N, C-alpha and C positions, 0 to 999 in steps of 0.2 A: 708925207712926201709932197714936195711942191708939184703943182700941175705942170704936166709936160716933162717932168723929170723921168729919167730911165731907172727902173728898179735895180737895186744892187743884188745881183745873183748870190752873192755871199751871204747876205742877210736871210734870204728865203731858204737857202740851204741850211743855215744854222737853225732856223725855226723847225724845219723838217727833222733835223737830227735831234733837236730837243724833244720834239713830240715822240719820236721813235724811242728815245732813251726813257722817257716817262712811261711809254707803253710797256717796254721791256721790264722796267722796275715794278710796274703794277702786276705784270704777269709773274715776275719772280716772287713778289710778295704773296700772290695767290698760291703759287706753286709751293712756296715754303709753308704757308698755312695748311695747304692740302696735304703735304707730305708729313707734317708734324702732328696732325690731329690724331687722337687715340682711336677713333672709329675708322672702319674701312670706308673709303670713298672711291667711287668710279664716276667719271663724267663721260658723256657721249655727245655725238653730234646730232643733228636733227633727224638723221636716219637711224638712230639708236646704235651707231657704231662706237666702239670704245675709243676714247681719246686719251684719257688719263686714268691712272690707278696709283693710289698711294701704297706704301709698303705693307700696311695692314691688309689692304684688299688683295695684294699679291699673295700674302701668306694664307689668307682664308680661301681664296679661289684656286691657288696653286699655279696661277698664270703670272709670268713676268710682264711688266708693262709693255716692253718692246715686242713681245710675242702677241700680246692681246690687242695691240694698236690696230684700229680699223676693223676688227672682227665684230660681228653682231653681238650685242650684249647678251642675248639668250644663249650664245655658245659659251661665253666666259662665265656668266652668272646664271648657272643652272639651279632651279629651285623646284621642289616638289612638296606636296602635302605630306606631313609626317605620318598621318594616320592612314590615308588612302593610297599614298605613293603616286597620286595623280599629278601630272605636271601643272605647275601654277603659272598663270599668265605673267609675263615679264612686266615689272612695274614701269619700265621706261615706255613701253607701248601705251600703257594707260595714261601716263603723264602727258605724252605727246597727243594722245587722242582727246583727253579730257581737259588738258591745260591746267590741272590743279595738282596740289600736293597729294600723294597717295601713300598708304602704308601697307605693309604685308599683314595678312591675317595671321592669327596664332597658329602654332604647329607647322611652321614652315622650315624645311631643311634645305641647306645649301650643299650641293654636291660638287666637291672640288675636282680639279683636273685629275688627281690620283684616285678618285673614288671615295675619298673621306667625306663623311657626312657631319654637318654641324647645324644645330638649331640656331636660327638667326631672327633678329627683328630689324626691319629697315623702313626707310621712307624715301620717296623719290620726289624731286621738285623740278619744275621747268627752269631752263636757262633762257632768258629773253634778251633781245638786243634793244637798242634805243627806240625802235619802232614798236616794241612789244611783241615782236614775232618770236616764236620758240625756235631757238637755234641749237638746243640740246637738252640733256637731262643730267642732273647730278643725283647720284644714288648714294645714300649713307646707310650703312648697316653695321651690326655688331654681333659677335659670337655670344650666344646665350648658354654655352655649355656649362660654365661655372655657375651661372645663375640658376640653371635648371638643377645642377647637382646640389646647390645650397637649398633650393626649394624642396627637392626630394628628401634631403637630409632633415629638413624641418618637418615635412609631412611624416616621415618615418618616426622622428622623435615624438611628434604629437600623437601618432598612432600608438607608439610604445607607452607613452604616458597615459593615454586613454585606456589602453588595455590593462595597465597596472591599476589605474583608478577604478575601472569597472570590476576587476577581479580580486583586488586585495581583500584579505579577510578582516582587516581593521577598518573601522569606520573613519570616514574622511569628510570634513566639513570646511569649506572655504567661506570666510565671513568678513564682513566689513563692520568694524567697531564704530559705534555711534556715541559721541561724547557730548556732554554739556560742560563747556569750559574744558577742564582737565579731568572731569569725572566721567568714567564709562557708565552710560545709562542703558544701553541696549546694543544688540548687534543684529545684522541682517545676513540671512543665509544667501550666498551667491551660487554655491554649487555643493552638492553632496553625492556620495557614491551609493550604490545599492547596499553595501554593508552597513552604512549609516542607518538606513531604514530597517534593516534586519535586526541590528543590535539594539536600536532604541524603540522600535515599534511605532515610530512617528511616520506620518504620511508624507505628502508633498509639502516640503518646507521652503523650497527655493523661492526667493523673492519675498519671503515673510520675515518679520522680526521675531526673535525668540520670545518676546513678551506676548506675541499673538499665539505662538505655538504652545508655550507653557506659561500661562498667566501666573504672576506672582513669583517667578523664579528668581528675579533679582533680589527681592526681599528675603527669600528663603536661602539663597546661596550668594551672599555678597562677595565671598572669597573668589568664587568662580569669575565674576565680573572684574574683580581686582586683578587677577592673574591675566585674563584675556586682554584687559586694557593696558597692563604693564608691558606685555609682549608686543602688542600692536604698536606701542609708542617707542619702546626701546629696541626692538628687533632681536632681543636676547631670548633664546628658547627656554622653556620651563617644562617640568613634568611633575605631575601630582596625581593622587587618587582621591576620589570623592564618591559619596553615596548620594544618589538622587532619589529622594522619596517619590518624586513625581513619576519616575520610571520604574521604581522598585528594583534598582540595580546599582551595583558598584562599577565605576568606570575608572580605568587607568588612562590618563589623557596626556599626550605630548603636544605642546603648543609652539608653533613657529610663526614667523612673520616674514613675508616676501616683499612687502611694500608697506609704507607707513599707513597706520590706521586700519590695516587688514591683518588677519591672522588665519592660520590653518590649524585645526584641531584634529589630531589623529588619535583614535581611542579604541580601547578594547573593553568588552564586558567581562569583568573579573569576578562576577557575583559567585560563581561556583568555586573559584579559588578562595575567595574570602570566607565562604561557608566552610570549605575544607580547613582553612586555617583556624577558624573558630572552633570547629569540631575537634581539631587537634589540640587546641588550647584546653578545651573542656576535658578531653581525654587525659591530657597531662595533669590537669588539676585532680581529676578522679584518681589517676594513678598515684599522685602525690598523697592524696587523702587516704587511699588504700594502704600505701606504704606506712603512713603515720599510724593508721589504725592497726596495721600488722605489728608495728613496733610497740604500740601501746598494748596490744594483745600479748605480745611476748613478755613485756614488762609485767602485765597483770598476772600472767601465768607464773612468772618467776616470784612475784610478790605473794600470790596465793600459795605457791609451794612453800615459801619461807614462813608464811603465817600458819599454814596447816599443822605443822609439827608442834609448835608451842601451843597452838589452840587446842590440839588433842590432849596435851598434858594438862592445860587449864580445865578442860571439860572433865577429865578423869578425876582431877583433884577436887573439882567442885562437887562431883557426885559423892565423894567422901564427906564433904561438908553437909550436903543435902541429907545423906543417910544419918549424920550425927544430929540432925535437928528433928525432934519428934514431930509427928504429924499434927499433934494438937498444939504445937508451939505457935505463938502469935506471929513469928517471922517466917513460918513455913510457906505461906503464899508468896512472899517476896522472894524466897529462895527458889521456889519452883519457877517463878516468872523470870528470874535471872538465868536459870538453867535453860528455859525455852529460848531466851535471847541468844545464849551461847550456841544452842543447837541451830538457830536461824542463821547466825553469823557463820557457823561451820558449813551450813548448806550453801550459803552464798559463795564462800571461799572455794568450796568444791566445784560449784558451777563455773566460777571464773576460771578455775584451772582447766576444767574439762572443755570449756568453750574455746580455749586457745591451745589445747594440747594437740600434738600431731594426730592422735587417734580421732579427734573431732573433725578432721578434714577428710576422713574416709567415708564414702557413702554407705549408709545402712538404713534399715527400716526404723523410723523413730515415730513417737507419738507427737502429733502436732500440738495437741492440747497441753501435754506436759511441758513441751518446749516453751509455749507461750507463758505458762504459769511460772516456769523457772526464770524467764527473762523479766517478767513483771516483778518477781521477788527481788531481783537484783536492782530494780529501778525504784523501789519504794522510797529510799531516801531522797532521790531526785524529785519524785512526785511531791513529797512533803515540802521540799525546799521551794518548789514553784507553786504550791497550793493547787495542784492539778490532780484529778482522780482519773483512773483508767478503768474502764469497764469492758468486759469481754462478753460478747453475745453467746448464744447457745453454740456449743461445739458439736459437730456431727460425731456420733458414737464411733469409736474405734477408727478415727481418722488418722491415717499414717502417711508418711512420705519417704521415698527412697532418695535421700540426699545426705550430704555431709552435715552432720548435726551442727558443727561449728558454723558452717555457712548459713544455715537457716537461723540459728541463734543470732549471728552477726547482723543479718538482714533485719530481723525483727527488732533487735536492739537499736540499730541505727534509725529505723523508721520511727520508733517510739520516742527515742531521745529527741529527734528533730521535731516531732509533734509536741512534746512537752515544752521544749524551749520556745516554740513559736506560739504557744497558747497563753492567753491571759490568766491571771490568778482566778481561782474558783470556777475554772472551766472543766469540762469533762471530755475525755477522749474515749471513743467507742471503737472496739476492735471486733470485726465480724469475720468469720471464717466460712468459706464455701468450697465445695468440691468442684473444681472447674473441669471443663472438658479436656481430656488429655489426648485427644486425637491430633497429634502433631502434624498430620497431613493437611489439616485445615489452616494451619498458621501460615502467615505470609513471610516470605524470605526477603531480607533487605541486604 
């Protein structure tokens, strides 16, 4: 403007209007931001009186901005300690006093106008003018109800998992698989439950490699590592049974993977079940053998019965031949020898029949010595075939037993046949008989 010229009032007025418009735009931008923010916001003046509240703050405090305007912040923003219920110092007072940003301690409750209580987290910051003087406080806070609920749900879930983990009957091992290239070489125990220790008998294994806990296990059980490694890489669960000589136990193991190169093994000790299954198989085999022997016995009895009648006719006819041969005839010895063989065959046939006849299964008093001799007589051909001799030790005089004769004969027959078949040629089998203690009260029950 030239010196001495008179200012144009219209230009000054325009500058003032422009500045006022810019101020209002800036305030509107701040207001829009304040009212759009997702957290609750309250601003105060230098005396901690409420100036502004956004809708979130209105909802949480229960105060409308128009009603709260000018009121002390401590009246609108009431906070207490969640545990002690003691009133907490208003953050605006601290900000004004200390001139720094402050935050609420944990376990702070906001008490709304209607008495509703909400856990909150907040922070307060000073508002300063161009000179740096504090002209107010801005308070930003958020409702932590959902966060607290989520945290509680997580704690409850972890507690349930830990309770299951600690009390489950199956063993549980969480492990990290260790690879060399693509080959599983070892694994590290990250966590195990009490049942793991009870079922395996292993001590503290957490933080140790299995090669430290059970040396040589990888070489002894490569399939174990193959399965663990496959599940840890593929994420596909598998289940299998394995006998670990190192533990002296059969284990049924289910393997899962929750993250790559890690696996969970849930297992049960099935040693007793396996023993029961083996005992059942042996029992079934014995039953099958017994049935085969019974069938063979019935067949033998039938054959003996069929042979006995014609053999009796042969024996009677041969006696006529023997009587027709003079005693001084050169063939007399041969005839008598044939007759003795016929008598021996008849005796064997009779024993075979009596061994498997229904009467032989009824208990009665029998001579143990005679029963042994009868059985050995039937086994003479088998002994000759195998080149084995059977010798019987001294028999106690008048030794008897109250048993089914057929059962005792069958037991002796089976034992002797097994011994003959298992013996090399030119060997000898010795049978000794002793009168055992028959006080059954001393026997053990199984």
